[in-house]
Backbone as a ProteinNet text record, in pm:
[ID]
protein_1_A
[PRIMARY]
XXXXXXXXXXXXXXXXXXXXXXXXXXXXXXXXXXXXXXXXXXXXXXXXXXXXXXXXXXXXXXXXXXXXXXXXXXXXXXXXXXXXXXXXXXXXXXXXXXXXXXXXXXXXXXXXXXXXXXXXXXXXXXXXXXXXXXXXXXXXXXXXXXXXXXXXXXXXXXXXXXXXXXXXXXXXXXXXXXXXXXXXXXXXXXXXXXXXXXXXXXXXXXXXXXXXXXXXXXXXXXXXXXXXXXXXXXXXXXXXXXXXXXXXXXXXXXXXXXXXXX
[TERTIARY]
794.7	694.2	698.5	818.3	829.4	747.1	738.4	663	513.5	464	322.1	285	378	352.6	380.9	428.9	463	337.3	330.7	217.2	238.8	136.6	145.4	115.3	220.5	200.5	148.3	139.9	77.4	-73.7	-123.3	-265.5	-344	-421.1	-495	-600.4	-640.3	-736.6	-674.6	-543.3	-475.4	-444.5	-472.5	-436	-547.1	-521.4	-622.5	-658	-561.2	-582.1	-487.6	-517.9	-436.4	-288.1	-205.9	-60.9	-5.8	-69.1	-24.2	-135.3	-103	-199.7	-291.7	-286.8	-371.5	-393.4	-493	-523.9	-439.2	-358.4	-269.8	-346.1	-469.2	-540.2	-651.8	-650.6	-739.9	-661	-729.1	-662.2	-605.9	-479.4	-419.6	-498.7	-505.7	-576	-477.3	-529	-444.3	-378	-448.7	-392.1	-273.8	-284.9	-173.8	-51.2	-72.8	39	97.6	10.3	56.9	135.2	95.6	164.9	291.4	320	440.9	429.7	308	290.1	313.8	263.5	283.2	351.8	452	531.4	495.8	440.2	410.2	539.7	538.7	656.1	611.1	703.9	686.5	741.1	655.3	697.5	813.3	824.3	929.9	1056.7	1065.6	1186.9	1256.4	1367.4	1439.4	1496.1	1525	1575.7	1468.4	1344.5	1236.6	1191.2	1185.4	1135.1	1243.7	1369.3	1480.2	1452.8	1379.4	1342.3	1461.5	1487.7	1603.3	1588.3	1700.7	1698.7	1687.5	1596.7	1575.8	1595.9	1613	1624.7	1518.1	1498.9	1394	1419.4	1543.3	1571.6	1526.1	1539.8	1489.6	1337.7	1274	1128.1	1081.1	1156.7	1120.8	1127.4	1228.5	1235.3	1123.7	1100.6	998	861.3	829.3	694.9	688.8	799.1	802.9	767.4	824.4	799.1	771.4	713.6	693.6	548.5	455	313	279.8	319.4	288.2	357.6	477.7	549	471	418.4	340.1	214.7	148.2	28.5	63.8	176.8	221.7	250.4	310.5	337.4	207.2	105.3	-25.2	-85.9	-73.2	-128.8	-56.2	77	154	115.3	96.2	53.6	-85	-172.5	-305.5	-297.1	-206.2	-186	-135.7	-47.4	2.5	-111.4	-196.5	-308.9	-401.2	-429.9	-517.3	-456.2	-323.9	-258.4	-276.4	-257.9	-261	-402.8	-501	-638.6	-680.3	-631.7	-669.1	-603.8	-497.2	-428.5	-426.5	-537.9	-542.9	-528.8	-446.8	-432.6	-479.4	-414.9	-462.7	-414.9	-470.4	-444.4	-300.3	-238.1	-99.9	-7.1	-19.5	62.7	27.8	-98.6	-140.9	-71	-71.4	-8.8	142.4	203.6	348.3	382.7	302.6	329.9	305.9	217.2	190.4	310.7	405.9	527.3	635.7	605.7	701.1	651.9	742.2	700.2	636.8	555.6	504	618.3	599.3	702.9	669.5	541.7	503.5	388.1	405.5	299.8	294.4	177.4	164.3	172.6	257	267	295.2	302.5	326.8	420.9	506.4	599.3	561.5	553.9	542.3	672.3	739.4	864.4	830.7	848.8	814.7	903	849.4	934	1039.5	1156.1	1261.1	1227.7	1142.3	1100.6	980.4	982.8	875.8	742.4	634.7	502	462.1	389.7	362.4	276.8	196.6	108.3	157	283.3	338.8	335.3	367.1	371.2	236.1	127.7	-4.8	-38.1	19.9	-7.5	34.2	143.2	198.8	136.8	73.7	18	-126.9	-192.4	-333.5	-353.3	-252.5	-265.8	-252.1	-210.7	-192.8	-100	7.5	106	243.1	330.8	466.1	549.9	527.4	599.1	693.9	821.3	912.9	873.2	869.5	831.2	953.7	948.4	1065.1	1085.3	1209.5	1233.2	1187.8	1140.3	1099.4	1222.2	1211.1	1324.5	1325.5	1433	1442.7	1469.5	1467	1495.2	1401.8	1275.3	1179	1095.4	1074.7	974.6	856.6	738.3	623.8	580.1	590.6	548.1	400.1	318.7	174.2	137.5	69.2	24.9	-125.3	-206.6	-351.3	-431.2	-382.7	-466.9	-410.1	-411.9	-367.1	-490.4	-499.8	-619.5	-639.3	-762.5	-797.6	-848.3	-770.4	-805.2	-908.7	-930.7	-1024.4	-1158.2	-1187.2	-1310	-1383.6	-1506.4	-1581.7	-1623.5	-1618.1	-1658.4	-1545.1	-1434	-1319.9	-1273.3	-1273.6	-1226.1	-1074.4	-1017.9	-873.1	-831	-706.1	-648.7	-547.4	-515.4	-419.5	-311.6	-189.6	-77.2	11.6	57.5	155.3	272.3	393.9	514.6	612.9	656.6	754.9	892.9	993.2	1129.3	1228.8	1353	1460	1508.7	1501.1	1538.6	1689.5	1768.1	1913.4	1965.1	1872.4	1911	1966.5	1968.5	2021.5	1908.8	1945.4	1846.6	1814.8	1689.4	1656.3	1728.8	1729.1	1798.5	1743.5	1611.2	1547.6	1472.4	1519.7	1460.7	1338.8	1219.4	1098.3	1070.7	1096.2	1056.4	1158.1	1277.1	1375.1	1407.9	1443.1	1484.2	1635.5	1679.3	1822.5	1888.1	1817.3	1873.4	1899.1	2018.6	2051.1	1964.7	1926.6	1845.6	1706.3	1653.9	1518.8	1514.1	1627.3	1626.6	1581.4	1601.9	1548.4	1395.5	1325.8	1179.8	1136.3	1051.8	1010.5	865	778.1	639.8	566.9	454.4	367.4	223.7	131.2	-10.4	-89	-198.2	-283.5	-422.8	-475.3	-605.9	-704.5	-818.6	-848.2	-862.3	-846.4	-859.5	-956.9	-1059	-1156.2	-1275.2	-1355	-1467.9	-1584.4	-1593.7	-1709.6	-1669.3	-1557.6	-1512	-1484.1	-1465.5	-1431.6	-1281.7	-1244	-1102.6	-1040.7	-911.2	-836.1	-819.7	-873	-872.9	-734.7	-633.5	-497.9	-405	-460.8	-379.4	-282.9	-318.8	-233.1	-148.5	-146	-67.6	80.6	149.9	291.5	386	335.1	428.7	477.5	394.5	439.3	335.9	376.3	281.5	180.7	65.3	-29.8	14.8	-60.6	-16.9	-21.9	-108.9	-114.9	12.2	52.7	179.7	294.3	284.8	388.3	406.1	294.6	303.8	382.2	360.7	433.9	581	611.2	750.5	818.5	746	800.5	832.8	742.4	763.4	878.8	874.6	971.2	1104.8	1102.2	1224.9	1301.2	1231	1297	1292.2	1171.3	1158.7	1210	1209.1	1264.7	1415.8	1480.6	1624.7	1657.2	1573	1598.8	1470	1431.3	1309.2	1316.2	1437.8	1451.3	1404.2	1380.5	1333	1180.4	1115.5	969.3	926.7	834.7	779.8	630.3	589.7	448.9	371	253.7	164.3	54.4	70.9	-30	-37.4	-158.8	-181.4	-235.2	-177.3	-218.6	-342.9	-452.6	-580.7	-680.1	-754.2	-855.2	-993.7	-1070.1	-1206.3	-1291.3	-1420.1	-1513.8	-1578.5	-1586.9	-1647.3	-1732.6	-1864.2	-1949.8	-1902.9	-1831.9	-1786.7	-1646.9	-1585.2	-1447.2	-1442.2	-1328	-1316.6	-1236.5	-1223.5	-1156.2	-1235.8	-1166.9	-1238	-1311.8	-1407.3	-1487.4	-1401.4	-1292.6	-1205.8	-1149.4	-1111.7	-1056.6	-1163.2	-1284	-1391.3	-1427.6	-1430	-1459.9	-1351.6	-1225.3	-1115.6	-1122.6	-1158.8	-1172.3	-1281	-1393.8	-1503.1	-1463.6	-1392.5	-1350.4	-1254.9	-1160.6	-1066.1	-1138.7	-1242.3	-1317.8	-1392.5	-1451.5	-1526.2	-1434.2	-1307.5	-1213	-1153.6
2113.9	2140.5	2036	1983.5	1884.7	1759.8	1724.1	1604.6	1619.6	1743.7	1764.5	1717.3	1722.9	1684.6	1536.9	1467	1326.2	1241	1146	1055.2	940.3	910.5	801.8	670.1	595.7	474.9	357.6	373.7	271.4	291.5	406.4	436.6	358.4	260.2	175.5	254	371.7	453	512.5	512.9	565	456.7	332.1	223.4	197.6	217.4	180.9	32.2	-49.2	-190.7	-227.8	-335.2	-366.9	-379.3	-317.4	-323.9	-455.5	-510.1	-636.1	-740.5	-862	-971.8	-976.2	-877.2	-873.9	-728.7	-704.6	-570.2	-539.9	-435.4	-398.8	-370.6	-325.6	-273.4	-365.1	-488.9	-588.8	-679.9	-730.7	-816.8	-940.9	-976	-1094.3	-1220.5	-1308.2	-1434.7	-1545.3	-1654	-1768.1	-1825.5	-1821.5	-1874.8	-1790.9	-1657.3	-1569.6	-1593.9	-1620.2	-1647.4	-1785.4	-1884.4	-2021.4	-2029.7	-1951.2	-1952.6	-1868.2	-1799.8	-1718.6	-1583	-1546.6	-1415	-1305.2	-1325.8	-1232.7	-1305.5	-1241.1	-1301.9	-1235.1	-1308.6	-1248	-1204.6	-1085.1	-1032.8	-957.7	-941.8	-850.9	-715.1	-615.6	-483.2	-430.2	-476	-429.5	-513.2	-601.4	-679.3	-628	-559.7	-504.5	-614.2	-731.8	-843.1	-895.1	-895.1	-948.1	-848.2	-720.7	-621	-563.8	-561	-497.3	-349.6	-288.4	-147.3	-60.3	48.3	133.4	200.7	216.8	283.4	434.2	494.4	638.1	696.8	828	900.2	1010	1068.6	1170.2	1289.3	1322.1	1431.5	1395.8	1267.6	1223.6	1236.3	1201.1	1208.9	1353.3	1446.2	1587.6	1632.7	1586.5	1621.4	1551.9	1426.7	1348.2	1413.1	1460.1	1510.6	1661.3	1728.5	1874.5	1935	1877.2	1928.4	1816	1851.4	1753.8	1710.6	1772	1743.3	1597	1546.7	1408.4	1310.9	1344.3	1257.5	1245.2	1355.6	1350.7	1265.8	1281.7	1201.3	1054.1	1027.4	888.9	825.6	901.6	849.8	817.9	899.9	872.7	744.2	722.7	602.6	477.7	483.8	368.9	340.5	445.3	427	362.7	400.3	340.6	192.8	159.1	19.2	-60.9	-1	-67.4	-89.9	8.9	-3.5	-117.9	-129.8	-237.4	-374.7	-384.2	-510.3	-544	-445.1	-471	-494.1	-432.9	-453	-598.7	-662.8	-802.8	-897.4	-853.1	-937.3	-867.3	-803.3	-721.4	-805.8	-757.3	-821.2	-727.8	-612.7	-512.3	-375.7	-271.1	-135.8	-92.7	-133	-93.5	-147.9	-277.6	-338.2	-279.5	-248.6	-189.3	-56	30.9	162.8	148.6	57.6	38.4	-12.2	-106.4	-162.6	-61	35.3	137.3	227.9	227.3	306.5	229.8	107.6	26.9	11.6	0.4	-8.9	-143.6	-150	-280.1	-369.3	-499.5	-595.1	-665.2	-666.3	-735.7	-660.1	-627.5	-568.9	-650.5	-704	-789.4	-708.7	-755	-695.1	-802.3	-760.4	-854	-787.8	-867.4	-818.2	-875.8	-787.3	-829.5	-792.9	-892.3	-866.2	-838.1	-713.8	-674.4	-747.1	-780.3	-840.9	-741.1	-792.7	-704.2	-652.9	-728.4	-687.1	-594.1	-485	-386	-446.5	-425	-472.5	-417.3	-496.3	-459	-332.3	-302.5	-185.7	-69.1	-76.1	29.5	164.5	166.9	293.1	362.6	284.3	344.1	437.8	412.1	497.7	641.3	656.7	790	855.9	779.6	834.8	878.7	843.4	878.3	1028.6	1101.1	1245.5	1318.6	1246.3	1306.1	1427	1412.5	1518.2	1462.3	1551	1510.1	1495.2	1385.3	1358.8	1241.2	1257.1	1144.1	1027.7	907.7	789.3	738.2	737.4	689.5	541.3	496.7	353.4	272.1	152.6	61.6	23.5	35.4	8.1	-139.3	-212.2	-350.6	-354.8	-474.8	-497.1	-418.8	-408.8	-335.8	-429.9	-391.1	-450.8	-355.8	-412.4	-333	-389.1	-306.1	-344.8	-309.3	-409.8	-391.5	-411.1	-314.2	-322.8	-295.9	-395.7	-384.7	-318	-306.7	-263.9	-142.4	-28.2	96.5	172.6	203.1	272.6	407.5	434.1	564.1	653.4	751.8	836.1	941.3	964.4	1068.4	1010.2	886.6	822.1	768.3	815.3	776.2	630.6	565.7	425.6	330.7	383.8	302.4	211	262.9	184.5	183.5	101.7	93.2	127.3	164.5	195.2	87.3	79.7	-17.8	55.7	34.3	112.3	25.4	84.1	20.4	116.4	66.8	148.4	70.5	130.3	67.5	126.2	38.2	82.2	-19.1	27.4	-59.2	-146.7	-277.4	-364.5	-375.9	-330.9	-332.1	-198.6	-106.2	20.5	123.7	95.6	191.3	278	391.2	479.6	433.7	451.1	416.7	506.8	466.4	544.9	687.1	698.7	830.7	844.8	936.3	955.5	1046.9	986.2	1064.2	1161.2	1118.3	1196.7	1303.3	1298.4	1406.9	1454.7	1361.1	1398.9	1417.1	1501.8	1525.1	1416.1	1368.2	1267	1136.9	1083.6	956.4	843.6	854.6	749.5	741.9	854.4	856.9	813	816	790.2	649.2	544.8	413.3	407.2	501.8	503.8	547.3	466.9	499.2	544.4	503.4	552.6	495.9	556.8	509	537.6	470.5	497.8	439.7	505.2	460.4	432.5	316.8	278	251	195.6	135.8	239.9	191.3	276	207.8	275.9	217.6	309.4	287.5	377.8	362.5	249.3	224.3	191.4	246.6	223.5	357.8	355.8	476.8	501.6	577.5	601.6	689.8	668.2	759.5	890.7	1002.9	1126.9	1172.7	1151.4	1198	1083.6	966.3	846.6	846.9	915	914.2	1040.6	1120.1	1243.6	1211.4	1283.8	1255	1359.9	1479.3	1580.1	1542.1	1471.2	1410.6	1305.8	1200.1	1094.7	1142.6	1073.9	1103.7	1034.4	1052.2	1000.9	848.5	783.2	637	578	634.4	593.4	630.1	747.6	790.4	693.6	635.4	539.3	416	367.6	249.2	282.5	399.9	440.8	455.1	506.6	517.1	378.3	282.8	147	78	77.5	0.1	71	203.9	277.6	323.4	345.3	396.8	296.1	255.7	171.2	30.4	-20.5	-154.5	-155.2	-41.4	-28.1	23.1	114.7	177.2	180.6	67.4	67	162.8	201.8	294.9	435.6	461.1	592.3	603.9	500.2	503.6	609.2	695.8	798	771.5	729.7	700.1	829	837.1	950.8	914.4	799.5	749.2	834.9	861.6	934.5	836.6	839.4	746.1	798.8	791.3	836.1	721.3	697.5	592.3	656.1	623.4	676	576.8	585.1	497.1	571.9	505.2	561.8	453	475.6	370.6	323.1	409.4	370.8	313.8	298.8	252	99.7	45.9	-99	-165	-99	-163.6	-286.6	-393.9	-514.2	-490.3	-576.7	-561.4	-559.4	-640	-643	-505	-430.9	-297.5	-202.4	-211.3	-122.7	-148.6	-276.3	-310.4	-254.5	-266.6	-217.4	-66	3.4	148.9	185.8	115.5	143.9	113.3	3.1	-33	71.3	118	220.6	352	380	503.6	493	374.5	357.3	364.8	319.2	320.9	458.7
-638.4	-740.7	-851.3	-880.1	-987	-955.5	-826.3	-789.3	-813.1	-816.6	-843.3	-982.9	-1076.2	-1214.9	-1241.3	-1139.8	-1157.2	-1159.3	-1249.5	-1257.2	-1159.9	-1082.5	-986.1	-1057.7	-1093.5	-1172.9	-1089.3	-954.9	-871.2	-858.1	-898.6	-885.9	-991.1	-947.5	-1041.9	-1119.8	-1070.1	-1143.5	-1269.5	-1279.6	-1398.6	-1501.4	-1468.4	-1558.5	-1659.2	-1789.4	-1889.2	-1882.8	-1847.3	-1818.5	-1705.1	-1629.1	-1510.8	-1542.9	-1457.6	-1475.6	-1424.9	-1321.1	-1261.9	-1271.6	-1234.6	-1242	-1120.8	-1036	-917.4	-878.7	-793.8	-746.5	-623.8	-631.9	-522.1	-393.3	-405	-288.9	-240	-285.5	-229.8	-136.7	-35.6	60.7	-9.6	16.9	-47.8	-18	-116.7	-99.9	-64	-10.8	23.1	-101.3	-213.9	-338.6	-384.5	-376.4	-415.9	-329.5	-201.1	-110.6	-138.6	-158.2	-183.8	-313.8	-413.4	-543.1	-543.7	-433.5	-425.4	-491	-534.8	-595.8	-492.9	-371.5	-261.4	-146.4	-88.8	18.3	150.3	247.8	378.8	448.3	505.1	576.1	700.1	792.2	904.1	859.7	855.5	809.2	893	1017.4	1107.2	1097.8	998.3	976.1	850.6	870	754.6	666.1	725.5	645.6	550.9	594.5	511	405.1	440	344.4	254.3	302.6	230.1	204.3	296.5	282.8	321.5	247.7	280.2	416.3	485	614.7	596.7	673.5	668.1	807.7	810.6	936.3	940.2	1056.4	1068.5	975.9	951.9	858.3	717.2	679.7	549.6	544.6	655.2	662	646.7	703.3	691.8	546.3	473.4	331.1	254	284.4	214.7	228.4	348.4	377.7	393.3	359.6	357	492.7	597.9	732	829.6	944.3	1050.8	1066.7	996.5	1019.5	989.7	872.8	834.5	929.3	972.9	1067.6	1197.9	1247.1	1371.7	1353.2	1240	1213.1	1196.5	1133	1116.4	1251.9	1343.5	1478.1	1551.3	1531.8	1592.5	1537.2	1407.1	1344.9	1395.1	1403	1453.6	1598.2	1678.1	1816.5	1821.3	1730.2	1723.3	1685.1	1595.8	1559.1	1678.8	1757.7	1878.1	1977	1992.5	2084.3	2043.3	1915	1868.4	1897	1887.2	1920.7	2068.7	2154.8	2298.2	2350.2	2286.3	2328.7	2313.4	2208.8	2185.2	2285.9	2355.4	2454.2	2589.6	2624	2744.7	2871.5	2966.1	3097.4	3208.2	3219.2	3314.2	3266.4	3325	3276.8	3296.2	3406.4	3431.9	3323.1	3295.1	3189.8	3053.2	3033.2	2905.3	2882.5	2982	2967.1	2947.9	3020.5	3005.6	2865.7	2815.6	2683.6	2572.6	2597.3	2495.5	2472	2563.4	2545.6	2470.4	2429.3	2353.2	2209.7	2114.4	1974	1942.5	1837.4	1793.5	1747.4	1759.8	1720.1	1589.4	1553.4	1429.8	1363.9	1237.7	1155.4	1026.2	995.8	878.5	749.6	659.8	527.8	424.9	298.6	188.5	87.8	30.4	-71.1	-207.1	-303.8	-443.6	-512.2	-565	-637.1	-783.3	-821.2	-958	-1058.4	-1175	-1278.8	-1325.9	-1360.5	-1411.7	-1551.5	-1622	-1756.5	-1744.8	-1818.2	-1812.3	-1854.2	-1775	-1815.7	-1952.2	-2029.7	-2168.6	-2180.1	-2078.9	-2085.4	-1999.1	-1955.5	-1870.3	-1941.7	-2069.3	-2144	-2148.1	-2143.1	-2157.4	-2042.3	-1924.5	-1808.8	-1838.6	-1912.8	-1937.6	-2059.5	-2144.2	-2267.7	-2253	-2144.4	-2129.7	-2116.8	-2072.7	-2058.2	-2190.1	-2294	-2426.4	-2419.2	-2343.6	-2330.3	-2365	-2403.3	-2439.8	-2312.9	-2241	-2117	-2140.3	-2108.4	-2126.3	-2036.2	-2093.3	-2017.9	-1942.6	-1809.8	-1734.3	-1756.7	-1766.4	-1787.2	-1666.9	-1692.4	-1585.6	-1503.6	-1372	-1283.8	-1243.8	-1269.3	-1222.4	-1071.9	-1015.5	-872.8	-781.6	-821	-739.5	-653.1	-529.4	-442.6	-431.5	-412.7	-369.7	-234.8	-132.5	1.4	16.2	49.7	65.3	211.9	268.2	408.3	410.2	447.4	426.7	537.3	657.6	769.7	841.3	774.6	834.3	883.6	1013.3	1063.8	996.1	958	901	1012.4	1051.2	1165.7	1129.4	1001.4	958.1	914.8	955.2	911.9	1034.1	1054.1	1173.3	1171.9	1055.9	1046.4	1083.6	1132.4	1173.7	1060.1	940.3	827	825.4	738.8	726.4	584.3	569.5	438.6	402.7	274.7	225.5	147.8	188.4	137.1	47.8	-61.9	-150.4	-168.6	-147	-164.1	-249.5	-359	-448.1	-419.6	-420.8	-390.6	-447.3	-464.3	-511.9	-397.4	-414.8	-303.5	-285.3	-381.1	-363.3	-309.4	-279.4	-217.8	-312.8	-442.8	-539.3	-593.9	-649.3	-708.7	-850.4	-896.1	-1034.6	-1132.7	-1259	-1362.3	-1368.9	-1365.1	-1363.9	-1232	-1148.8	-1016.9	-1029.4	-1042.3	-1063.4	-949.4	-827.3	-711.1	-672.6	-729.7	-724	-581.9	-495.8	-361	-355.5	-265.2	-249.1	-165.7	-65	24.1	-51.2	-36.7	-100.9	-44.8	82.5	144.5	83.8	32.3	-24.5	-170.6	-238.6	-382.3	-422.6	-338.5	-376.7	-380.1	-316.4	-322.3	-461.2	-525.6	-661.6	-672	-579.3	-579.5	-458.4	-425.2	-318.1	-357.6	-292.2	-314.8	-197.6	-163.6	-54.2	-108.7	-76.8	-127.9	-15.8	-50.2	-181	-291	-414.3	-531.6	-626.7	-665.5	-756.4	-773.8	-878.8	-907.3	-810	-739.5	-654.2	-509.8	-465.7	-329.5	-263.3	-133.2	-58.8	-71	-173.2	-200.2	-92	-69.4	15.3	-62.1	-13.6	-92.7	-135.9	-51.3	-80	-118.4	-142.2	-157.7	-273.4	-383.1	-501.8	-513.7	-408.1	-410.5	-423.8	-511.2	-535.6	-480.6	-446.2	-393.6	-254.5	-176.8	-51.6	-12.1	56	91.8	195.6	201	306.8	435.4	543.2	672.9	679.6	600.3	601	538.9	425.4	364.7	458.6	520.1	613.7	728.9	776.3	886.7	844.8	722.5	674.7	655.2	601.4	584.1	720	818.5	953.9	1009.2	988.8	1039	968.5	834.3	756.5	738.9	733.9	704.8	827.2	938.8	1058.7	1173.2	1213.6	1333.3	1313.2	1190.3	1167.8	1189	1168.6	1188.8	1329.1	1379.3	1509	1591.9	1653.6	1734.7	1853.1	1892.9	2004.3	1968.5	1840.4	1796.9	1800.9	1849.8	1860.9	1962.2	1921.1	2008.9	2023.9	2141.7	2164.5	2187.4	2126.1	2149	2248.3	2313.3	2406.8	2532.4	2576.6	2700.9	2805.1	2923.1	3028.9	3098.2	3028.6	3082.8	3071.6	3178.7	3180.6	3175.3	3074.2	3062.8	2985.3	3006.9	2938.2	2822.6	2709.7	2589.5	2526.6	2510.2	2452.1	2315.1	2241.4	2108.1	2104.8	2223.4	2229.7	2221	2183	2166	2277.6	2393.6	2505.9	2549.5	2585.1	2629.7	2760.9	2792.1	2911.6	3037.7	3040	3157.2	3188.3	3084.3	3104.4	3155.3	3101.4	3144.7	3291.2	3330.3	3470.1	3562.8	3522.3	3606.1	3619.8	3512.9	3521.1	3621.6	3616.2	3708.2	3852.9	3873.8	4008.9	4065.3	3982	4028.3	4061.1	3981.9	4005.8	4138.5	4166.6	4290.2	4411.7	4393.8	4505.3	4526.5
[MASK]
++++++++++++++++++++++++++++++++++++++++++++++++++++++++++++++++++++++++++++++++++++++++++++++++++++++++++++++++++++++++++++++++++++++++++++++++++++++++++++++++++++++++++++++++++++++++++++++++++++++++++++++++++++++++++++++++++++++++++++++++++++++++++++++++++++++

């Protein structure tokens, strides 16, 4: 219940003025990467992200049960499918590869300044309530992942996830999210976008009592599968069917038809 009252300081809709020099939920530009503002990483490389290792029991506490974990597994499986569709060879190899975890997911790291941003306090004062302002945590990374499939949107749009955490694996001075698991304490906040007054916002993206399934998918990738790829559970079903709205390449559709005729 305490997390329900926590302010999501990554939610740009709560910022009276920008907290950072860039929009967390816009696709990184070549200039931002060239200037070192954002560092390209493989989300599945624990050395590159420095993301804390989690276990399924931690995920159950984080998400208050197994529902978000199951949805996160479906999203990761969907990401794997999109990778394999672009390099399709034949259906047999496709189905076999769908039972293996992804090897590369593009992400970006923003290393937060150790000095508190000058307008950080304003995020907590907009509610005009007597809420203690948590101290700014040094040694923070923000992991940004721009292309998370939105399973609840018929337009096949994507979500963009931001997760803040202590890169040295220690807990912040004031643990806003108040988890019991020591493995979860380095997590300081998450948010799912885009976020803005004139965009299609993720309805649950700024929820603080537990992350939504898009954030859950990134935590599953960076916190569990990057350390233990053998824990990948594919939700893929080995069924061949044609769907006019599906994105299978023509080679796959032809093979399905040929197998049906035979």
